[in-house]
N, CA, C and O atoms as a GROMACS GRO file, in nm:
protein
  472
    1MET      N    1   0.078  -7.174   1.472
    1MET     CA    2  -0.039  -7.090   1.486
    1MET      C    3  -0.080  -7.038   1.348
    1MET      O    4   0.002  -6.988   1.272
    2ARG      N    5  -0.208  -7.050   1.318
    2ARG     CA    6  -0.260  -7.009   1.188
    2ARG      C    7  -0.258  -6.858   1.176
    2ARG      O    8  -0.301  -6.786   1.267
    3GLN      N    9  -0.207  -6.811   1.062
    3GLN     CA   10  -0.207  -6.668   1.034
    3GLN      C   11  -0.340  -6.630   0.970
    3GLN      O   12  -0.402  -6.711   0.902
    4LEU      N   13  -0.382  -6.506   0.993
    4LEU     CA   14  -0.504  -6.458   0.930
    4LEU      C   15  -0.483  -6.441   0.781
    4LEU      O   16  -0.377  -6.398   0.736
    5SER      N   17  -0.586  -6.476   0.704
    5SER     CA   18  -0.580  -6.457   0.560
    5SER      C   19  -0.587  -6.308   0.528
    5SER      O   20  -0.627  -6.228   0.614
    6PRO      N   21  -0.550  -6.270   0.406
    6PRO     CA   22  -0.562  -6.128   0.368
    6PRO      C   23  -0.704  -6.077   0.385
    6PRO      O   24  -0.725  -5.964   0.428
    7LEU      N   25  -0.803  -6.160   0.351
    7LEU     CA   26  -0.941  -6.116   0.363
    7LEU      C   27  -0.982  -6.102   0.509
    7LEU      O   28  -1.053  -6.008   0.544
    8GLU      N   29  -0.935  -6.194   0.594
    8GLU     CA   30  -0.965  -6.182   0.736
    8GLU      C   31  -0.899  -6.058   0.795
    8GLU      O   32  -0.959  -5.990   0.878
    9ARG      N   33  -0.776  -6.028   0.751
    9ARG     CA   34  -0.708  -5.909   0.800
    9ARG      C   35  -0.784  -5.783   0.760
    9ARG      O   36  -0.782  -5.683   0.832
   10GLN      N   37  -0.850  -5.788   0.647
   10GLN     CA   38  -0.926  -5.673   0.600
   10GLN      C   39  -1.069  -5.674   0.655
   10GLN      O   40  -1.145  -5.580   0.630
   11GLY      N   41  -1.104  -5.778   0.729
   11GLY     CA   42  -1.239  -5.789   0.782
   11GLY      C   43  -1.342  -5.821   0.676
   11GLY      O   44  -1.460  -5.788   0.692
   12LYS      N   45  -1.299  -5.884   0.567
   12LYS     CA   46  -1.390  -5.912   0.456
   12LYS      C   47  -1.411  -6.062   0.444
   12LYS      O   48  -1.318  -6.141   0.461
   13THR      N   49  -1.534  -6.100   0.416
   13THR     CA   50  -1.564  -6.240   0.390
   13THR      C   51  -1.623  -6.259   0.251
   13THR      O   52  -1.628  -6.372   0.202
   14ASN      N   53  -1.667  -6.152   0.188
   14ASN     CA   54  -1.725  -6.158   0.055
   14ASN      C   55  -1.628  -6.091  -0.042
   14ASN      O   56  -1.591  -5.975  -0.022
   15LEU      N   57  -1.587  -6.162  -0.143
   15LEU     CA   58  -1.492  -6.108  -0.239
   15LEU      C   59  -1.555  -6.007  -0.335
   15LEU      O   60  -1.484  -5.944  -0.413
   16GLY      N   61  -1.684  -5.992  -0.329
   16GLY     CA   62  -1.751  -5.899  -0.419
   16GLY      C   63  -1.758  -5.950  -0.562
   16GLY      O   64  -1.776  -5.871  -0.655
   17LEU      N   65  -1.745  -6.081  -0.580
   17LEU     CA   66  -1.748  -6.137  -0.714
   17LEU      C   67  -1.889  -6.179  -0.755
   17LEU      O   68  -1.911  -6.219  -0.869
   18CYS      N   69  -1.982  -6.170  -0.664
   18CYS     CA   70  -2.118  -6.215  -0.691
   18CYS      C   71  -2.218  -6.104  -0.664
   18CYS      O   72  -2.297  -6.115  -0.570
   19PRO      N   73  -2.218  -5.998  -0.744
   19PRO     CA   74  -2.314  -5.889  -0.721
   19PRO      C   75  -2.457  -5.938  -0.735
   19PRO      O   76  -2.485  -6.035  -0.805
   20SER      N   77  -2.544  -5.870  -0.668
   20SER     CA   78  -2.686  -5.904  -0.672
   20SER      C   79  -2.736  -5.905  -0.816
   20SER      O   80  -2.707  -5.814  -0.894
   21GLY      N   81  -2.812  -6.008  -0.849
   21GLY     CA   82  -2.871  -6.017  -0.981
   21GLY      C   83  -2.780  -6.078  -1.087
   21GLY      O   84  -2.824  -6.100  -1.200
   22GLN      N   85  -2.654  -6.105  -1.052
   22GLN     CA   86  -2.562  -6.163  -1.151
   22GLN      C   87  -2.582  -6.314  -1.158
   22GLN      O   88  -2.624  -6.376  -1.060
   23ASP      N   89  -2.554  -6.372  -1.272
   23ASP     CA   90  -2.566  -6.515  -1.294
   23ASP      C   91  -2.485  -6.591  -1.188
   23ASP      O   92  -2.364  -6.571  -1.178
   24ASN      N   93  -2.549  -6.674  -1.111
   24ASN     CA   94  -2.482  -6.746  -1.002
   24ASN      C   95  -2.375  -6.842  -1.049
   24ASN      O   96  -2.289  -6.881  -0.970
   25ARG      N   97  -2.378  -6.882  -1.176
   25ARG     CA   98  -2.277  -6.977  -1.224
   25ARG      C   99  -2.137  -6.919  -1.215
   25ARG      O  100  -2.041  -6.995  -1.198
   26ILE      N  101  -2.120  -6.788  -1.226
   26ILE     CA  102  -1.986  -6.732  -1.216
   26ILE      C  103  -1.944  -6.707  -1.072
   26ILE      O  104  -1.832  -6.664  -1.045
   27CYS      N  105  -2.035  -6.732  -0.979
   27CYS     CA  106  -2.006  -6.710  -0.838
   27CYS      C  107  -1.967  -6.839  -0.767
   27CYS      O  108  -1.955  -6.841  -0.645
   28THR      N  109  -1.947  -6.944  -0.840
   28THR     CA  110  -1.903  -7.070  -0.780
   28THR      C  111  -1.757  -7.059  -0.739
   28THR      O  112  -1.687  -6.966  -0.779
   29PHE      N  113  -1.713  -7.155  -0.661
   29PHE     CA  114  -1.573  -7.159  -0.621
   29PHE      C  115  -1.482  -7.159  -0.744
   29PHE      O  116  -1.383  -7.086  -0.749
   30ALA      N  117  -1.516  -7.240  -0.843
   30ALA     CA  118  -1.434  -7.247  -0.964
   30ALA      C  119  -1.431  -7.113  -1.036
   30ALA      O  120  -1.326  -7.072  -1.085
   31GLY      N  121  -1.545  -7.046  -1.042
   31GLY     CA  122  -1.550  -6.916  -1.107
   31GLY      C  123  -1.467  -6.813  -1.034
   31GLY      O  124  -1.396  -6.734  -1.097
   32GLN      N  125  -1.474  -6.812  -0.902
   32GLN     CA  126  -1.395  -6.719  -0.823
   32GLN      C  127  -1.246  -6.750  -0.836
   32GLN      O  128  -1.164  -6.659  -0.847
   33THR      N  129  -1.213  -6.878  -0.835
   33THR     CA  130  -1.073  -6.919  -0.847
   33THR      C  131  -1.018  -6.884  -0.984
   33THR      O  132  -0.904  -6.839  -0.996
   34ALA      N  133  -1.098  -6.904  -1.087
   34ALA     CA  134  -1.054  -6.866  -1.222
   34ALA      C  135  -1.030  -6.717  -1.230
   34ALA      O  136  -0.931  -6.673  -1.289
   35PHE      N  137  -1.120  -6.638  -1.172
   35PHE     CA  138  -1.102  -6.493  -1.170
   35PHE      C  139  -0.971  -6.456  -1.102
   35PHE      O  140  -0.893  -6.377  -1.155
   36ARG      N  141  -0.946  -6.514  -0.985
   36ARG     CA  142  -0.823  -6.484  -0.911
   36ARG      C  143  -0.700  -6.529  -0.991
   36ARG      O  144  -0.599  -6.458  -0.993
   37GLY      N  145  -0.709  -6.643  -1.057
   37GLY     CA  146  -0.597  -6.690  -1.138
   37GLY      C  147  -0.564  -6.596  -1.252
   37GLY      O  148  -0.448  -6.568  -1.280
   38LEU      N  149  -0.668  -6.546  -1.318
   38LEU     CA  150  -0.648  -6.449  -1.425
   38LEU      C  151  -0.592  -6.318  -1.370
   38LEU      O  152  -0.510  -6.253  -1.435
   39GLU      N  153  -0.636  -6.280  -1.252
   39GLU     CA  154  -0.584  -6.160  -1.187
   39GLU      C  155  -0.433  -6.175  -1.161
   39GLU      O  156  -0.356  -6.082  -1.183
   40VAL      N  157  -0.392  -6.292  -1.113
   40VAL     CA  158  -0.250  -6.319  -1.089
   40VAL      C  159  -0.171  -6.308  -1.218
   40VAL      O  160  -0.066  -6.244  -1.222
   41ALA      N  161  -0.221  -6.370  -1.324
   41ALA     CA  162  -0.152  -6.365  -1.453
   41ALA      C  163  -0.138  -6.221  -1.501
   41ALA      O  164  -0.032  -6.182  -1.550
   42GLY      N  165  -0.243  -6.143  -1.488
   42GLY     CA  166  -0.238  -6.003  -1.530
   42GLY      C  167  -0.138  -5.923  -1.449
   42GLY      O  168  -0.064  -5.843  -1.505
   43GLU      N  169  -0.136  -5.945  -1.319
   43GLU     CA  170  -0.043  -5.870  -1.234
   43GLU      C  171   0.102  -5.906  -1.264
   43GLU      O  172   0.188  -5.817  -1.267
   44PHE      N  173   0.132  -6.033  -1.288
   44PHE     CA  174   0.269  -6.070  -1.323
   44PHE      C  175   0.306  -6.017  -1.461
   44PHE      O  176   0.424  -5.989  -1.487
   45GLY      N  177   0.208  -6.004  -1.550
   45GLY     CA  178   0.233  -5.937  -1.677
   45GLY      C  179   0.271  -5.791  -1.657
   45GLY      O  180   0.356  -5.738  -1.730
   46GLU      N  181   0.209  -5.726  -1.560
   46GLU     CA  182   0.244  -5.588  -1.530
   46GLU      C  183   0.384  -5.577  -1.471
   46GLU      O  184   0.452  -5.477  -1.493
   47VAL      N  185   0.428  -5.678  -1.396
   47VAL     CA  186   0.567  -5.681  -1.347
   47VAL      C  187   0.663  -5.684  -1.466
   47VAL      O  188   0.761  -5.610  -1.470
   48ALA      N  189   0.634  -5.770  -1.562
   48ALA     CA  190   0.719  -5.782  -1.681
   48ALA      C  191   0.723  -5.650  -1.758
   48ALA      O  192   0.829  -5.609  -1.804
   49GLU      N  193   0.610  -5.586  -1.772
   49GLU     CA  194   0.604  -5.458  -1.844
   49GLU      C  195   0.685  -5.350  -1.772
   49GLU      O  196   0.758  -5.275  -1.835
   50ALA      N  197   0.672  -5.343  -1.639
   50ALA     CA  198   0.748  -5.244  -1.562
   50ALA      C  199   0.897  -5.273  -1.570
   50ALA      O  200   0.978  -5.180  -1.579
   51LEU      N  201   0.934  -5.400  -1.568
   51LEU     CA  202   1.076  -5.437  -1.579
   51LEU      C  203   1.130  -5.399  -1.716
   51LEU      O  204   1.242  -5.348  -1.727
   52LYS      N  205   1.052  -5.424  -1.820
   52LYS     CA  206   1.093  -5.385  -1.956
   52LYS      C  207   1.117  -5.234  -1.963
   52LYS      O  208   1.216  -5.190  -2.020
   53LYS      N  209   1.027  -5.156  -1.906
   53LYS     CA  210   1.041  -5.010  -1.908
   53LYS      C  211   1.159  -4.965  -1.823
   53LYS      O  212   1.227  -4.868  -1.858
   54TYR      N  213   1.183  -5.033  -1.712
   54TYR     CA  214   1.298  -5.001  -1.628
   54TYR      C  215   1.428  -5.025  -1.704
   54TYR      O  216   1.518  -4.940  -1.705
   55LEU      N  217   1.438  -5.142  -1.769
   55LEU     CA  218   1.558  -5.175  -1.846
   55LEU      C  219   1.575  -5.081  -1.965
   55LEU      O  220   1.687  -5.044  -2.000
   56ARG      N  221   1.465  -5.043  -2.026
   56ARG     CA  222   1.470  -4.946  -2.136
   56ARG      C  223   1.536  -4.817  -2.087
   56ARG      O  224   1.622  -4.761  -2.154
   57GLY      N  225   1.495  -4.770  -1.970
   57GLY     CA  226   1.552  -4.648  -1.914
   57GLY      C  227   1.699  -4.661  -1.880
   57GLY      O  228   1.777  -4.569  -1.903
   58THR      N  229   1.739  -4.776  -1.824
   58THR     CA  230   1.880  -4.794  -1.787
   58THR      C  231   1.970  -4.807  -1.910
   58THR      O  232   2.090  -4.781  -1.902
   59ARG      N  233   1.913  -4.847  -2.022
   59ARG     CA  234   1.991  -4.863  -2.145
   59ARG      C  235   1.983  -4.743  -2.237
   59ARG      O  236   2.046  -4.740  -2.343
   60GLY      N  237   1.905  -4.643  -2.197
   60GLY     CA  238   1.894  -4.523  -2.278
   60GLY      C  239   1.812  -4.541  -2.404
   60GLY      O  240   1.830  -4.467  -2.501
   61ILE      N  241   1.724  -4.638  -2.405
   61ILE     CA  242   1.639  -4.664  -2.522
   61ILE      C  243   1.517  -4.572  -2.515
   61ILE      O  244   1.458  -4.554  -2.408
   62LYS      N  245   1.480  -4.515  -2.629
   62LYS     CA  246   1.364  -4.425  -2.633
   62LYS      C  247   1.235  -4.500  -2.602
   62LYS      O  248   1.222  -4.619  -2.630
   63GLY      N  249   1.144  -4.427  -2.544
   63GLY     CA  250   1.014  -4.484  -2.509
   63GLY      C  251   0.984  -4.459  -2.363
   63GLY      O  252   1.065  -4.400  -2.291
   64SER      N  253   0.868  -4.504  -2.320
   64SER     CA  254   0.830  -4.484  -2.180
   64SER      C  255   0.920  -4.567  -2.090
   64SER      O  256   0.963  -4.677  -2.126
   65THR      N  257   0.948  -4.513  -1.973
   65THR     CA  258   1.037  -4.580  -1.879
   65THR      C  259   0.969  -4.593  -1.743
   65THR      O  260   0.865  -4.531  -1.717
   66ALA      N  261   1.028  -4.673  -1.658
   66ALA     CA  262   0.982  -4.692  -1.521
   66ALA      C  263   1.104  -4.688  -1.430
   66ALA      O  264   1.215  -4.721  -1.472
   67ASP      N  265   1.080  -4.648  -1.305
   67ASP     CA  266   1.191  -4.652  -1.210
   67ASP      C  267   1.177  -4.776  -1.122
   67ASP      O  268   1.081  -4.852  -1.134
   68LEU      N  269   1.274  -4.795  -1.035
   68LEU     CA  270   1.277  -4.914  -0.951
   68LEU      C  271   1.154  -4.921  -0.860
   68LEU      O  272   1.105  -5.030  -0.832
   69GLN      N  273   1.104  -4.806  -0.815
   69GLN     CA  274   0.984  -4.806  -0.730
   69GLN      C  275   0.863  -4.855  -0.808
   69GLN      O  276   0.777  -4.924  -0.753
   70ASP      N  277   0.854  -4.820  -0.937
   70ASP     CA  278   0.744  -4.871  -1.020
   70ASP      C  279   0.749  -5.024  -1.027
   70ASP      O  280   0.646  -5.091  -1.016
   71VAL      N  281   0.869  -5.078  -1.047
   71VAL     CA  282   0.885  -5.224  -1.053
   71VAL      C  283   0.846  -5.285  -0.919
   71VAL      O  284   0.774  -5.385  -0.914
   72ALA      N  285   0.893  -5.225  -0.809
   72ALA     CA  286   0.860  -5.277  -0.676
   72ALA      C  287   0.710  -5.275  -0.651
   72ALA      O  288   0.655  -5.370  -0.595
   73ASN      N  289   0.643  -5.169  -0.693
   73ASN     CA  290   0.498  -5.160  -0.676
   73ASN      C  291   0.425  -5.269  -0.752
   73ASN      O  292   0.330  -5.328  -0.700
   74GLU      N  293   0.469  -5.296  -0.874
   74GLU     CA  294   0.405  -5.402  -0.953
   74GLU      C  295   0.432  -5.540  -0.892
   74GLU      O  296   0.344  -5.626  -0.893
   75MET      N  297   0.553  -5.559  -0.840
   75MET     CA  298   0.584  -5.686  -0.772
   75MET      C  299   0.493  -5.704  -0.651
   75MET      O  300   0.443  -5.814  -0.627
   76ALA      N  301   0.473  -5.598  -0.575
   76ALA     CA  302   0.386  -5.605  -0.458
   76ALA      C  303   0.243  -5.640  -0.500
   76ALA      O  304   0.179  -5.724  -0.437
   77ASP      N  305   0.192  -5.577  -0.606
   77ASP     CA  306   0.058  -5.609  -0.655
   77ASP      C  307   0.047  -5.756  -0.693
   77ASP      O  308  -0.053  -5.821  -0.664
   78ALA      N  309   0.150  -5.808  -0.759
   78ALA     CA  310   0.148  -5.948  -0.802
   78ALA      C  311   0.145  -6.043  -0.682
   78ALA      O  312   0.072  -6.142  -0.682
   79ILE      N  313   0.224  -6.013  -0.580
   79ILE     CA  314   0.226  -6.098  -0.461
   79ILE      C  315   0.092  -6.091  -0.387
   79ILE      O  316   0.043  -6.192  -0.337
   80ILE      N  317   0.035  -5.973  -0.380
   80ILE     CA  318  -0.096  -5.960  -0.316
   80ILE      C  319  -0.200  -6.043  -0.391
   80ILE      O  320  -0.279  -6.114  -0.328
   81ALA      N  321  -0.201  -6.035  -0.523
   81ALA     CA  322  -0.296  -6.114  -0.603
   81ALA      C  323  -0.273  -6.263  -0.582
   81ALA      O  324  -0.369  -6.340  -0.571
   82LEU      N  325  -0.147  -6.306  -0.576
   82LEU     CA  326  -0.116  -6.447  -0.553
   82LEU      C  327  -0.161  -6.490  -0.414
   82LEU      O  328  -0.212  -6.601  -0.398
   83ASP      N  329  -0.143  -6.405  -0.315
   83ASP     CA  330  -0.186  -6.436  -0.179
   83ASP      C  331  -0.338  -6.449  -0.173
   83ASP      O  332  -0.390  -6.535  -0.102
   84LEU      N  333  -0.409  -6.363  -0.246
   84LEU     CA  334  -0.555  -6.373  -0.249
   84LEU      C  335  -0.601  -6.502  -0.315
   84LEU      O  336  -0.698  -6.563  -0.271
   85LEU      N  337  -0.533  -6.545  -0.422
   85LEU     CA  338  -0.565  -6.672  -0.487
   85LEU      C  339  -0.540  -6.788  -0.391
   85LEU      O  340  -0.623  -6.878  -0.378
   86ALA      N  341  -0.425  -6.786  -0.325
   86ALA     CA  342  -0.393  -6.892  -0.229
   86ALA      C  343  -0.500  -6.898  -0.120
   86ALA      O  344  -0.546  -7.006  -0.084
   87ASP      N  345  -0.539  -6.782  -0.068
   87ASP     CA  346  -0.642  -6.776   0.035
   87ASP      C  347  -0.773  -6.834  -0.017
   87ASP      O  348  -0.839  -6.911   0.053
   88GLN      N  349  -0.810  -6.799  -0.138
   88GLN     CA  350  -0.933  -6.850  -0.199
   88GLN      C  351  -0.932  -7.003  -0.204
   88GLN      O  352  -1.036  -7.067  -0.191
   89MET      N  353  -0.813  -7.061  -0.224
   89MET     CA  354  -0.800  -7.205  -0.239
   89MET      C  355  -0.766  -7.276  -0.108
   89MET      O  356  -0.751  -7.398  -0.105
   90GLY      N  357  -0.753  -7.199   0.000
   90GLY     CA  358  -0.722  -7.259   0.130
   90GLY      C  359  -0.576  -7.299   0.144
   90GLY      O  360  -0.543  -7.389   0.221
   91ILE      N  361  -0.488  -7.232   0.070
   91ILE     CA  362  -0.344  -7.261   0.073
   91ILE      C  363  -0.275  -7.157   0.160
   91ILE      O  364  -0.295  -7.036   0.143
   92ASP      N  365  -0.192  -7.204   0.253
   92ASP     CA  366  -0.109  -7.114   0.333
   92ASP      C  367   0.015  -7.085   0.248
   92ASP      O  368   0.108  -7.165   0.244
   93LEU      N  369   0.015  -6.972   0.180
   93LEU     CA  370   0.122  -6.939   0.086
   93LEU      C  371   0.258  -6.932   0.154
   93LEU      O  372   0.357  -6.980   0.099
   94GLY      N  373   0.263  -6.872   0.272
   94GLY     CA  374   0.390  -6.863   0.345
   94GLY      C  375   0.448  -7.000   0.375
   94GLY      O  376   0.568  -7.022   0.357
   95ALA      N  377   0.364  -7.091   0.421
   95ALA     CA  378   0.410  -7.227   0.452
   95ALA      C  379   0.452  -7.299   0.324
   95ALA      O  380   0.550  -7.373   0.324
   96ALA      N  381   0.377  -7.279   0.215
   96ALA     CA  382   0.412  -7.343   0.088
   96ALA      C  383   0.547  -7.294   0.036
   96ALA      O  384   0.627  -7.373  -0.013
   97VAL      N  385   0.572  -7.164   0.047
   97VAL     CA  386   0.700  -7.107   0.004
   97VAL      C  387   0.814  -7.164   0.087
   97VAL      O  388   0.918  -7.203   0.034
   98THR      N  389   0.794  -7.171   0.218
   98THR     CA  390   0.898  -7.225   0.306
   98THR      C  391   0.928  -7.370   0.271
   98THR      O  392   1.045  -7.408   0.258
   99ARG      N  393   0.824  -7.452   0.256
   99ARG     CA  394   0.845  -7.594   0.221
   99ARG      C  395   0.920  -7.608   0.090
   99ARG      O  396   1.016  -7.685   0.081
  100LYS      N  397   0.877  -7.534  -0.014
  100LYS     CA  398   0.939  -7.545  -0.146
  100LYS      C  399   1.084  -7.496  -0.144
  100LYS      O  400   1.172  -7.562  -0.199
  101PHE      N  401   1.107  -7.382  -0.081
  101PHE     CA  402   1.242  -7.326  -0.073
  101PHE      C  403   1.335  -7.424  -0.004
  101PHE      O  404   1.445  -7.451  -0.052
  102ASN      N  405   1.292  -7.477   0.110
  102ASN     CA  406   1.377  -7.569   0.186
  102ASN      C  407   1.400  -7.701   0.114
  102ASN      O  408   1.509  -7.757   0.120
  103ALA      N  409   1.298  -7.751   0.045
  103ALA     CA  410   1.314  -7.874  -0.032
  103ALA      C  411   1.413  -7.854  -0.147
  103ALA      O  412   1.496  -7.942  -0.173
  104THR      N  413   1.405  -7.741  -0.214
  104THR     CA  414   1.499  -7.712  -0.323
  104THR      C  415   1.640  -7.695  -0.270
  104THR      O  416   1.736  -7.742  -0.332
  105SER      N  417   1.655  -7.627  -0.157
  105SER     CA  418   1.788  -7.611  -0.096
  105SER      C  419   1.847  -7.747  -0.062
  105SER      O  420   1.965  -7.772  -0.088
  106GLN      N  421   1.766  -7.834  -0.004
  106GLN     CA  422   1.814  -7.967   0.031
  106GLN      C  423   1.850  -8.047  -0.094
  106GLN      O  424   1.953  -8.114  -0.097
  107LYS      N  425   1.767  -8.040  -0.196
  107LYS     CA  426   1.790  -8.115  -0.320
  107LYS      C  427   1.924  -8.079  -0.383
  107LYS      O  428   1.993  -8.166  -0.436
  108TYR      N  429   1.961  -7.952  -0.377
  108TYR     CA  430   2.084  -7.907  -0.441
  108TYR      C  431   2.199  -7.888  -0.343
  108TYR      O  432   2.302  -7.830  -0.379
  109GLY      N  433   2.183  -7.936  -0.219
  109GLY     CA  434   2.290  -7.930  -0.122
  109GLY      C  435   2.326  -7.790  -0.075
  109GLY      O  436   2.441  -7.764  -0.040
  110LEU      N  437   2.228  -7.701  -0.074
  110LEU     CA  438   2.250  -7.565  -0.029
  110LEU      C  439   2.218  -7.555   0.119
  110LEU      O  440   2.129  -7.624   0.169
  111GLU      N  441   2.290  -7.470   0.189
  111GLU     CA  442   2.272  -7.458   0.333
  111GLU      C  443   2.158  -7.366   0.374
  111GLU      O  444   2.103  -7.381   0.483
  112THR      N  445   2.122  -7.272   0.291
  112THR     CA  446   2.021  -7.172   0.328
  112THR      C  447   1.885  -7.236   0.342
  112THR      O  448   1.838  -7.309   0.254
  113ARG      N  449   1.821  -7.208   0.455
  113ARG     CA  450   1.686  -7.258   0.482
  113ARG      C  451   1.602  -7.144   0.539
  113ARG      O  452   1.654  -7.053   0.603
  114LEU      N  453   1.473  -7.152   0.515
  114LEU     CA  454   1.379  -7.059   0.576
  114LEU      C  455   1.325  -7.125   0.703
  114LEU      O  456   1.299  -7.245   0.705
  115PRO      N  457   1.307  -7.046   0.810
  115PRO     CA  458   1.252  -7.105   0.932
  115PRO      C  459   1.105  -7.142   0.912
  115PRO      O  460   1.028  -7.065   0.853
  116ALA      N  461   1.067  -7.257   0.960
  116ALA     CA  462   0.928  -7.302   0.948
  116ALA      C  463   0.848  -7.250   1.064
  116ALA      O  464   0.895  -7.249   1.178
  117ASP      N  465   0.724  -7.205   1.036
  117ASP     CA  466   0.631  -7.166   1.142
  117ASP      C  467   0.570  -7.292   1.200
  117ASP      O  468   0.516  -7.376   1.128
  118ASP      N  469   0.578  -7.304   1.328
  118ASP     CA  470   0.519  -7.422   1.394
  118ASP      C  471   0.390  -7.390   1.463
  118ASP      O  472   0.328  -7.478   1.522
   0.00000   0.00000   0.00000
């Protein structure tokens, strides 16, 4: 059974990337996908920054620090951005993760598998 996309769950069909009067060339599928891709890269950069600050705090190094909840929040933002990119491209991210995880487990002779949605 197909799961609702993040946008469908939010009741949204317009990503808001094409405001009225804006150059239509940036509102193409490629333009929207590029935007989402850059958003993913930025969010994962924020995960790295939060992790650096968390480790700084655990090691007693001077400078700004972050706690584990800050790291978790940035990880959540990154996954949300990745899910939105997958949705934009018509990719079922959950199914892709399951396939990849299970294929890697099989390749290396590991027993752990994720259940597949049928």
